[in-house]
C-alpha positions as CSV (number, residue, x, y, z in Angstrom):
1,M,38.2,96.3,13.6
2,F,37.8,92.7,13.0
3,D,34.6,91.4,14.5
4,T,35.6,88.3,16.3
5,S,32.0,87.5,17.5
6,K,30.6,87.6,14.2
7,A,33.3,85.6,12.6
8,L,32.4,83.0,15.3
9,R,28.7,83.1,14.6
10,R,29.4,82.6,11.1
11,F,31.9,79.7,11.4
12,G,29.1,78.1,14.0
13,A,26.6,78.2,11.6
14,T,28.8,76.7,8.5
15,A,29.7,73.9,11.1
16,A,26.2,73.2,12.1
17,L,25.3,72.8,8.5
18,V,28.1,70.3,7.7
19,L,27.2,68.4,10.7
20,A,23.4,68.4,9.8
21,F,24.3,67.3,6.2
22,G,26.5,64.7,7.4
23,S,24.2,63.4,9.9
24,T,21.4,62.8,7.5
25,T,24.0,60.9,5.3
26,A,25.1,58.7,7.9
27,L,21.3,58.1,9.1
28,A,20.3,57.3,5.4
29,D,23.6,55.2,4.9
30,P,25.4,53.8,8.2
31,L,29.1,53.4,7.6
32,G,28.2,55.0,4.0
33,F,31.8,56.7,3.9
34,A,32.2,56.1,0.1
35,A,31.1,58.5,-2.4
36,P,27.7,57.5,-4.2
37,S,29.9,57.2,-7.5
38,N,32.1,54.8,-6.1
39,P,31.5,51.4,-7.9
40,F,32.9,49.5,-5.0
41,G,30.0,50.3,-2.4
42,T,30.6,51.3,1.2
43,I,33.0,50.2,3.5
44,F,30.4,48.1,5.3
45,E,29.8,46.3,2.1
46,Q,33.2,45.9,1.1
47,M,33.9,44.1,4.5
48,M,30.5,42.1,4.4
49,G,31.1,41.2,0.5
50,G,28.1,43.1,-0.4
51,R,27.3,43.8,-4.0
52,D,29.0,40.9,-5.3
53,G,32.3,42.1,-3.5
54,G,32.0,45.4,-4.7
55,M,32.1,44.7,-8.6
56,N,28.4,45.2,-9.3
57,N,27.6,48.6,-9.4
58,D,24.1,48.7,-7.6
59,N,22.7,52.3,-6.8
60,S,19.9,51.3,-5.2
61,S,19.1,52.8,-1.7
62,Y,20.3,51.1,1.8
63,A,16.6,50.7,2.6
64,S,16.6,47.4,0.3
65,R,19.8,46.2,1.8
66,G,19.3,47.1,5.5
67,N,19.3,43.8,6.7
68,V,22.3,41.5,5.7
69,Q,20.9,38.0,5.1
70,Q,22.6,34.7,4.1
71,Q,22.3,33.7,0.2
72,N,19.6,31.1,-0.3
73,V,21.4,28.3,-2.1
74,A,19.1,26.2,-4.3
75,P,19.2,22.4,-3.9
76,P,20.9,20.3,-6.3
77,S,18.7,19.4,-9.2
78,Q,17.4,16.0,-9.5
79,D,19.8,15.3,-12.3
80,D,22.8,16.0,-10.1
81,A,21.4,13.8,-7.1
82,D,22.3,10.2,-6.7
83,E,19.7,7.8,-8.6
84,P,18.4,6.1,-5.4
85,A,17.3,9.6,-4.2
86,T,14.5,9.1,-6.6
87,L,13.1,6.1,-5.0
88,A,10.6,5.5,-2.4
89,A,12.4,4.7,0.8
90,N,11.3,1.0,0.7
91,L,12.8,0.6,-2.9
92,R,16.0,1.9,-2.0
93,R,19.4,-0.4,-1.5
94,Q,19.4,-1.6,2.3
95,I,20.4,-4.3,4.4
96,V,17.3,-6.2,6.1
97,N,16.5,-9.2,7.8
98,Y,15.8,-12.1,5.6
99,P,15.5,-15.5,7.1
100,T,16.0,-18.2,4.3
101,T,17.3,-21.5,3.5
102,E,19.2,-20.1,0.3
103,S,23.0,-19.8,0.9
104,A,24.8,-16.6,1.0
105,G,25.6,-15.2,-2.5
106,T,22.2,-16.2,-3.8
107,I,20.0,-13.8,-5.5
108,V,16.1,-14.1,-4.7
109,I,13.7,-12.1,-7.1
110,D,10.4,-11.3,-4.9
111,T,8.6,-10.9,-7.8
112,P,5.1,-9.8,-6.0
113,H,6.8,-7.2,-3.9
114,T,9.3,-5.9,-6.6
115,Y,12.4,-6.7,-4.5
116,L,15.7,-8.4,-5.0
117,Y,17.6,-9.9,-2.2
118,Y,21.3,-10.4,-2.3
119,V,21.6,-13.0,0.6
120,L,24.2,-12.4,2.9
121,G,23.9,-15.3,5.3
122,G,23.0,-15.0,9.2
123,G,19.5,-14.1,8.3
124,R,20.4,-10.8,6.5
125,A,20.4,-9.6,2.8
126,I,20.8,-6.8,0.6
127,R,17.5,-5.6,-0.4
128,Y,17.0,-3.6,-3.8
129,G,14.1,-2.4,-5.4
130,I,13.1,-3.6,-9.0
131,G,10.9,-3.4,-11.9
132,V,9.2,-6.8,-13.1
133,G,7.5,-8.0,-15.8
134,R,4.1,-6.9,-16.7
135,E,1.0,-9.0,-16.7
136,G,1.5,-12.1,-18.8
137,F,5.0,-11.7,-19.0
138,T,6.2,-12.8,-15.5
139,W,8.0,-15.8,-14.9
140,S,9.4,-18.1,-12.1
141,G,12.1,-20.8,-11.8
142,T,15.9,-21.0,-11.1
143,Q,18.7,-19.9,-13.2
144,T,22.3,-19.0,-12.9
145,I,24.3,-16.1,-14.2
146,A,25.9,-17.2,-17.3
147,R,27.3,-13.8,-18.6
148,K,28.1,-10.2,-17.4
149,A,28.4,-7.2,-19.3
150,E,29.4,-3.7,-18.6
151,W,27.3,-0.9,-20.7
152,P,25.9,-3.7,-22.6
153,D,24.5,-3.5,-26.1
154,W,20.8,-4.4,-26.6
155,T,19.5,-6.5,-29.5
156,P,15.8,-7.1,-29.0
157,P,15.0,-10.8,-29.4
158,A,12.6,-12.0,-32.4
159,E,9.5,-12.3,-29.8
160,M,10.0,-8.7,-28.8
161,I,10.3,-7.3,-32.4
162,A,7.4,-9.4,-33.3
163,R,5.4,-7.6,-30.7
164,Q,6.9,-4.2,-31.1
165,P,8.1,-3.7,-34.9
166,Y,8.9,-0.2,-34.0
167,L,12.1,-1.3,-31.8
168,P,15.8,-0.7,-33.0
169,R,17.2,-3.8,-34.3
170,F,20.4,-3.0,-32.5
171,M,21.5,-0.3,-29.8
172,A,25.1,0.4,-28.8
173,G,25.8,0.5,-25.1
174,G,25.5,3.8,-23.3
175,P,23.4,6.1,-20.9
176,S,20.5,6.0,-23.5
177,N,20.4,2.3,-23.9
178,P,17.4,0.6,-22.0
179,L,19.7,-2.1,-20.4
180,G,21.5,0.6,-18.3
181,A,25.0,0.3,-16.8
182,R,25.3,-3.5,-16.4
183,A,23.5,-6.6,-17.4
184,M,23.8,-10.2,-15.7
185,Y,22.3,-12.8,-18.3
186,L,20.0,-15.8,-16.8
187,G,21.3,-19.0,-18.4
188,D,20.3,-19.5,-21.9
189,T,17.2,-17.6,-21.4
190,I,16.3,-14.4,-23.0
191,Y,16.1,-12.6,-19.6
192,R,18.8,-10.3,-17.7
193,I,19.0,-8.6,-14.6
194,H,20.0,-5.1,-15.8
195,G,20.0,-1.2,-15.1
196,T,17.6,1.0,-16.6
197,N,17.4,4.8,-18.2
198,A,14.0,5.0,-16.6
199,P,14.3,4.9,-13.0
200,E,10.7,5.8,-12.3
201,T,9.8,2.1,-13.5
202,I,11.4,0.9,-10.5
203,G,8.6,-0.8,-8.2
204,T,6.4,-1.4,-11.4
205,R,5.5,-4.3,-13.6
206,V,6.2,-3.0,-16.9
207,S,9.0,-5.1,-18.4
208,S,8.8,-8.1,-20.7
209,G,10.2,-10.2,-18.2
210,C,13.8,-8.9,-17.5
211,I,14.6,-7.6,-14.0
212,R,15.7,-3.9,-13.8
213,L,17.3,-1.9,-11.2
214,V,18.6,1.7,-11.3
215,N,21.9,2.0,-12.5
216,A,23.5,2.8,-9.1
217,D,22.2,-0.6,-7.7
218,V,22.8,-2.6,-10.7
219,M,26.4,-1.5,-10.3
220,D,26.4,-2.5,-6.8
221,L,25.0,-5.9,-7.5
222,Y,27.3,-6.7,-10.5
223,S,30.3,-6.2,-8.2
224,R,29.1,-8.8,-5.8
225,V,28.2,-11.8,-8.0
226,N,29.9,-14.2,-10.1
227,I,29.4,-16.4,-13.0
228,G,27.5,-19.3,-12.0
229,T,25.8,-17.0,-9.0
230,K,22.3,-19.1,-8.4
231,V,19.1,-16.7,-9.2
232,V,15.9,-17.8,-7.6
233,V,12.6,-16.0,-9.1
234,L,9.6,-16.4,-7.1
235,P,6.2,-16.6,-8.8
236,I,3.3,-14.0,-8.3
237,S,0.7,-15.5,-6.0
238,G,-2.8,-15.4,-7.1
239,A,-1.8,-14.0,-10.5
240,R,-2.8,-15.8,-13.8
241,P,-0.4,-18.7,-14.5
242,T,3.2,-17.6,-15.2
243,R,6.0,-19.1,-17.1
244,T,8.2,-21.5,-15.3
245,V,11.8,-21.5,-16.4
246,H,14.0,-24.0,-15.6
247,R,18.0,-24.7,-16.4
248,Q,18.1,-26.6,-19.5
249,A,18.1,-30.5,-19.0
250,A,18.2,-33.3,-21.3
251,P,14.8,-34.3,-22.9
252,A,13.2,-37.6,-21.4
253,P,12.4,-40.1,-24.1
254,V,8.7,-40.4,-25.4
255,P,7.2,-43.6,-24.6
256,A,6.1,-45.6,-27.8
257,S,2.4,-45.4,-26.6
258,V,2.0,-41.8,-27.3
259,A,4.6,-41.3,-30.0
260,S,1.9,-41.1,-32.6
261,G,-0.3,-38.8,-30.7
262,P,-0.4,-34.8,-30.6
263,A,3.0,-33.3,-30.2
264,P,3.7,-32.1,-26.6
265,L,3.6,-28.3,-26.3
266,P,7.1,-26.6,-26.5
267,R,8.7,-25.5,-23.3
268,F,9.5,-21.7,-22.9
269,N,13.2,-21.3,-22.3
């Protein structure tokens, strides 16, 4: 006769083993209803986008992924950031109070503080951080913008070649050109307001007399000025005498009493 009680006991034991095995698996891997060989991960992982959306077959235990965390996104590299972000706060382009008698649209170069001001009027100006001439190469005076150029070529003047004979005689415009993205030529001098491919030099005294800005700033300034814009370059107070550069004027006649004396010193233009 079929022993019903014995069959029930066997069935109960088998069910208990199945439940015990299932419970162990569930505790080890909650919601882990996919087979271990399933490359798409568990249902939970698929819903949460784990394991790279299920396309990366990672067989590590759930202990290493027991807590779901947001992915850490690296900040953008400096190469991808805007140039002014590399500058100290005081050297970044900004509107400031600037009482002056100069009319709106004038450029004022504050050489000792390495600032360029574009006068807006009403006691306000846009201030840019700049790099200026190193010791012995600073100058002061009043000029006007005579020419503008985008991505200008660079032809070092003879005076610079004499000091630095290793320099190229010509360099086409482009990102590697030391004049940067824009240039504004001052009168008939050798000086320019221009960009730079070395933004770390802003706020320093490093040039041969030109005024440099980061490319983003020189492009902004370039868009605001016109041919004939007045440029006032202030001297460095307390420093060794600097060159004074004036707009070209007709030479004064030499008095007869000194005509035969020593020749006057040449002016730097």
